[in-house]
N, C-alpha and C positions, 0 to 999 in steps of 0.2 A: 460666387463666394470669394472672399479674400483668401490668398494663398498663404499656407503655413508650412514651414519646415521644422521638423523636430530634430535637434542635435543632441538630445539626451533625455533621460527619464522615459524611454520608450520600451526597452526590454527589462525594466525593473523600476525601482523607486527613487534612484539617485541620479545625479548628473544633470539636473534640470537645466535645459537650454532650448528655447523655442524662438523661431524667427518669423515674424509676421510681415509679409510683403504687402505694402499699402498701394503699390503700383508695380509696374513691370521691373523697375530698377531701383527701388527704394524700400528699405525694410527697417523694422525696429526689433531689437533683441529683447527677450524677456528671460532674465536670469542667466547665469553662467557658472554652473556648479560642478563640484567634484563628483566622480563616481566612487562608490564605496562597496565593500564586501565583495561578493562574487562578481559584481558588475564592473570590477576593475580589471578583469581578465577576459580573454576570448576575443572574438571578432564581432563585427556588426556595429550598430549604432551606439551601444553602451560598452565600449572597450576601454582598455587601459591606456588612456592618453590624457596628458595634461595640457599639451600645446593645443592651440586653436587650429583645427585642420579643415575648417570650412571657409569659404570666401567671405571676406568682410567688406567688399567694395560697395555693397548696397546698404550696409548698416548705418543708419543715421543716429541712433540713440540706443541706450540700454535702459531698461526698467527693471528694478530689483523688487521682488515681492517680499522677501525677508532675508535675514542675514545668516541662516543656517548654512553650513559649509557646502552642503550638496546643492545649494542655490547660488553661492557666490565664490566658491573656492577656486575657480579658474579665472577670476577677475584679473589677478596680476598677469596671467598669460595673455589675456585679451588686451591689456594695456601694452604689453611687450610686443604683441603682434601689430601694433600701430593704431589701435582704436583711440580716437581723440574726441569722440562725440560726448554729449551730455549723458550723465548717469542719474536717472531719477529714482527716488525712493522716498518713503515717509520720513518725517522728521525724527521719530525715535530710531528708525533704522540708520539714519545718517549719523546718529550719536554712537550706535553700536558697531557699525561696519568697520571703522578703523581698527578696533580691537580684534575683530575676527580676522581681518586680512593680516595684521601684524603677526598674530599667532600662527596663521597658516604659512606665512613666509618663514618664520622661525623653525617650524616643525618640518616643512617639506621642501624648502628652497635654500635658505641661507640665514645665518645669524649675523651677517655683516650689517652693522648699524647704519652705515651710509646708504647701502642698497635699499634697506627697509625704509629708511626715511625718504629716499627719492621716490619710491613706489607710493608711499602714503601721501607725499606732497602732490604727486601727480593725481592720485585719487581725489584729494581734496579740491583740486582745481577743476575737476570735471563733475563733481557731485552737485546735484540740484535737489535739495530737500523740499518736499511738497507737503502741504496740509492735506488731511483727509477730506474727501468729497469736493475738492476744488479742481476745476478743469485747468489744464495747462497746455499750451501749444507746443508741439514738437517741431522745431525748425527742420525743413527739408532743403536739400541743396538743388534739386532739379527744379527748373522753372516751368512748372505745369500747374494743373488745376487741383492737384491733390492737397488736402488739408487734413492734418491729424492732431487730435487732442487726446490727452491722457488724464485719467481720474483714478485715484487710489481710494479704496474703501476698506474698512477694517475686516480682517480675515479671522481674527480670534485664535491664531495659531501660536505665536509668541508676540512679545511686545514689539510693535512696529510693523507687524505683518500686514499684508494688504492683498486683496485681489485687484486686478487691473482692468479698467475699461478703456478701450481705444475707440474713439469715434472718428471714422474716416469718411471724408466727403470728397466727391470728385474722383479723379484718377481713373485709370483704365481697368480697375477691378470692381469699381463700385456699381456697375450695371452689367453683370454677366449676360451673355447672349441668351435671349429667351426668358429672362426673369423680369418681374414687374419693376418699375422705377422706384428707387428709394433715394431720398435726399441724402441719407448717410447710413452707414453700417456701424453697429456697435459689436465689437469683438471683445469677449471677456476671457481673461486668463485667471483661473482660480488661485494659482499658487498653491500653497498648502492651507486648506480650510481647517479651522479648529472646531472642536466640539462645543456645543452650547454650555454656558455656565462654567467655563474653565476659570480657575483662580486668577485674579488680577485683570482679566481681559473681558471686554465687552463681546457678546456673541455676534457673529457675522450676520448681516442682513442682506438678503438677495437684491441684486440690481433690478430696476424696473423692467429692463429689457436686455436681451442678448440675441443678436442675429446668429452669432457663432460663438461657441463656448469651448475652451480648452479646460478640462476638468480633471483634477487629481482623483485617483481611485485606490489609494493605499489600503483603505478598509472597505472597499467596494463590496465585499462579501460577508461583512459582519457588523454588528452594532456593539456599542460600549455600554457599560453600566452607567446609571445616572450619577449625578454629583454626590448625593447623600449616600448612596449605596457604595460607591467607590471609596469615599472617605472612611466609612465604617469598615469596609474590607481592608483598607490600608491599616487602620488601627488594630483590627483583629490579627492581621498577618504579622504586624510588628510585635504585638504583645505575645503571640505564640512563639515567635522567633526569639524574643528576649528572655523568655521564661527560663531557659537553661543557661543563662549568663553568657551566651555567645555573642558574636559580632554579626550584625546585619549589614551586608554590602548592597548598596543600591547604585548600579551603574546609571549615570545620568549625564546628558549633555550639559555643558557649562552654561549655555544660554537657554532660557525657557524652562526646561524640565527641573533644573536645580532650584530656581526661584519658586516654581510652583510647589515643589515638595516642601521647601521651607515654609511657605505660606500655610500649607495643610498641616504640617507638624506643629507650627505655632498654635493653630486652632485646637488640635488634639490636646496639647499640653495645657492650654488655657482652660479647656473644658474638663480635664481629668488630672489636675495637678497631684492630688493626693491618692490617686488610684495606684495600687501596687502592681508592678509588672514583672518583678524579678526579686531574687534574694542573693546576697553575697554568700561566700563560702561559710562565713561565720553565722549565717542565718538572719542577717539584718535585711529587712524589706527595703526594696528600692521602688520609688514611685516614679511616675512620668517626669516629674520636675527634676529628678536626679539623673536622668539618662543623658549621657554625653552624645551630642550630635556633631559629627566631624565632617566638615566640608574640605575635602582635599583636592583643591583645584584653584591655583592662583587666578586663572582666567575666569572661573565662576565667581570668585570674589570681586574681580574688577567689574564683571557684568552686573553683579548685584548692586554695586555702588551706582552704576549708571541707571539701573532700574529705579533706585531711590530718587535719583535726580529727575526721573521722568514720571513721578507719581501723579502728575496731572493727567497722564494717559491711562491710569489705572481705572478699573470699573468702580461703580458706586459702593459696592460692598467693601472693597479694600480701603477706599477713602474713609468710610465710616469707622473702620477699625483703627485707622491712624488717628482720626479725630477723637476717639475715645481713650487714647493714650497707649494703645498697643503698638508693637513693632513687628509687623508680619514677616519681615525678612532678616531681622537682626535681633534675636532674643538671647537671653543669658545662657541658655543651654548649648549654644552654637560655638564651636571652636573652628577657626579657619587655619588650615595648614598652608603656609606659603613656600618656604624653602625646601629644596630637594632633600637636604640633610634631615630636617624635621619630618618630612614625609617618610624616609626610610626608618627613622626612629619610631614613628607611630606604627608602621607596619610590624616592626619587630615587637613592640610593646603589646599590640593586640594579639600577636601570635602566642604570647606568653600569659596574658592576663586572664582573669576569670570574672571581670566586671563587664556587664553588657554595654554595648555601644552601637550606634548607627553611623555608618560611613556612607557619604554620598561623594562619588568621585567619577570623573570622566575617563574614558569615553562611554557614551551611552550604549554602544554595541560591543564593548570590550575589545575593540580592535586596536587599541593603543591607549596611551595616557596612563595616569597613575593607578587606575583601577586594576591594571594588569598585575602590578606588584602585590596588591591585596589579594587578588585571586590566586596567584601562585602560592602565597603564604597560607591562605585560610581555606581554600577549597577542600583540602584533605581532612578537615576537622568537622565531624558530624554535629558539633555544637553550633556551628555557624550556619547562616542562611544567606542565600542570594535572592534578592527581590527585584524582578524586572518590572519596570513600569512604562516601558516604551517598546516600539517596534524593533525587532531584531532581524536585519536583512540576511538573506541567504549568503553563506560563505563567511559570516562573521563568527568569532568565538562565542558571542552571546547566543546566536542561533544554535550553535553546537551544544552549549551548556543546556539550553532548553530541550534540545532533541535527545541528548544522551544521559541526562542526569539520573533518570529512573531505569536505565538499562543496566544489566549485570556488568560490573567492571567499567562503568561509564567513565569517560575521560575527555579532556580537551587539550589541544596543543597550543602552547605559547612558545615562540622563538625556537621551534623545532624540538621542544621537550614536552613529554606527556605528563599531565597532571590529573590524578584521579579526582572524581567528583564524589565526595562523601558529604559535603554540606547539603542542606535541604535547599531546594530551588522552588520559588513561587513566582507567579506572574499575575499582575493586575492590569488587565487590558483597559480598564476605565480611565487610566491616567495617560492614555495616548493623547498627544497634542493634535492628532488628526481627527477630522470628522469621521463618524461611522457611516455605514450605508444609508441609514435613515436620514442623516443630516445632509449627505450628498444629494439624495433624491429630493429632499425638501428645498435645497438651494435652487434647483430647477423649478419645482412646483410653485414656489412663491414668487417667481418672475411673472409680471403681468403679460409680457411679450416673450414667448418661449423661443429658444434657439432652433433654427432650422437644421443646424448640424452641431454635433458634440464630438470632440476629440477626447478620448480617454487616455491619459498618461499617468505616470507616477504610480504604478501598481504592478504586482505580480500577475501572471497570465490569468490565474483563476479569479482573482479579484476583478480584473477588467471584464472578463467574460460574464461574470455574474451581474455586475453593475450594468453592462450593456443590455442584458436581457430585461432587467428591471426598468431601465429607462424606456426601452422599446414598448414595454407593456403600458407604462404610464403615458407615453407620448409617441403613439404609433406613427405620427407624421414626421417625427424627428429622425434624421439620418445620423446614426451613431457609428463613429469611425474609431477603430483601434489601429493606430499607426504601426 
């Protein structure tokens, strides 16, 4: 078997970073992400570190599966540590990545424009955008028989996301002692797989073969609602929440989830324009087409513009809507908040007003960003609702709100201060950008040549244990490893 070291996403779901050794002294890195939530503290593989604390001497190249911060957030530190090799990613990811890195630098490192520009220039010089399903050669420095190719295939997680196939020929790992001869080995890294029928995205299709598979397991112990059910659930949840003229807060990451929600909201409004959802204090009915939808994230606004420019990568349903004259990501009910001053004014206004509104703001786990100011101001009012549509990692305020909202005197801490939770809290799991258990199992089942070994990463202990059992039942010949 080819050797794999895991430098993150082992004791939890964040900090993705995996190193594939293609021979004894050459390797390829897959992702280099930040740790989040409880995974940013403690000891072990998933601890609080930003610097690169593993040996880079063998690393020949980096391959990025997608541009979420828990997959690319340590990239500036990798460059600072002296990595000069090529950085491969899909073409949509190449368009989105500079925005993510610029924001990460501003939030966590520096706001010095010259330092940020130098990092982005360096990134641009090393970036190698790839077409989906095209093989590319990875140059190796050692003069031996090893040959490595890489291929990206759509993962359906966010725009530009990919799972990665490495084809390794020759080298001193390609015929382990006592194993049958193989001309090459295919090693697949799933990255984050999306659920089928996610808005805007084509569903992932399994590779023909995988000799070895590194598989995410975020939802390895549960399944999601189907697309029709979750949209209906979203509409019902919002209508119930808006009925008392309160504000609905939806924490959402700036890239992927925000655009997906806009897409679904546009469809709900398109189908239900004249349906009453609330009343003003004077008794005037408000319909879906009257509801204000506030996007309070400058980064989300920038990402949405890039999403527009990448419409040729959308799925066929989204393209049909555009051709019919609809605007799935930019419709008239949407107001985008850019400046910090306007953000504070909006928070204050919503704290006083009696007109219903929907606010989508980052971060998705309530661990920072503008959503925090909304929560501080609005959590104490029972007219308001918090609607979670994504995974909430252990140790994040989002997880605490979910855990304690229905407890007597439930509260959450922000910046060392206690905030009571009187707002209603709901969760719709069907809008996760991650594949559910059934989807993960199907990813393996639909391979013509099944993997001999599966490494389970990117999941809580319970999710990994459950998925391991399910894979072993379906494929008893497969060696399932939990690193």
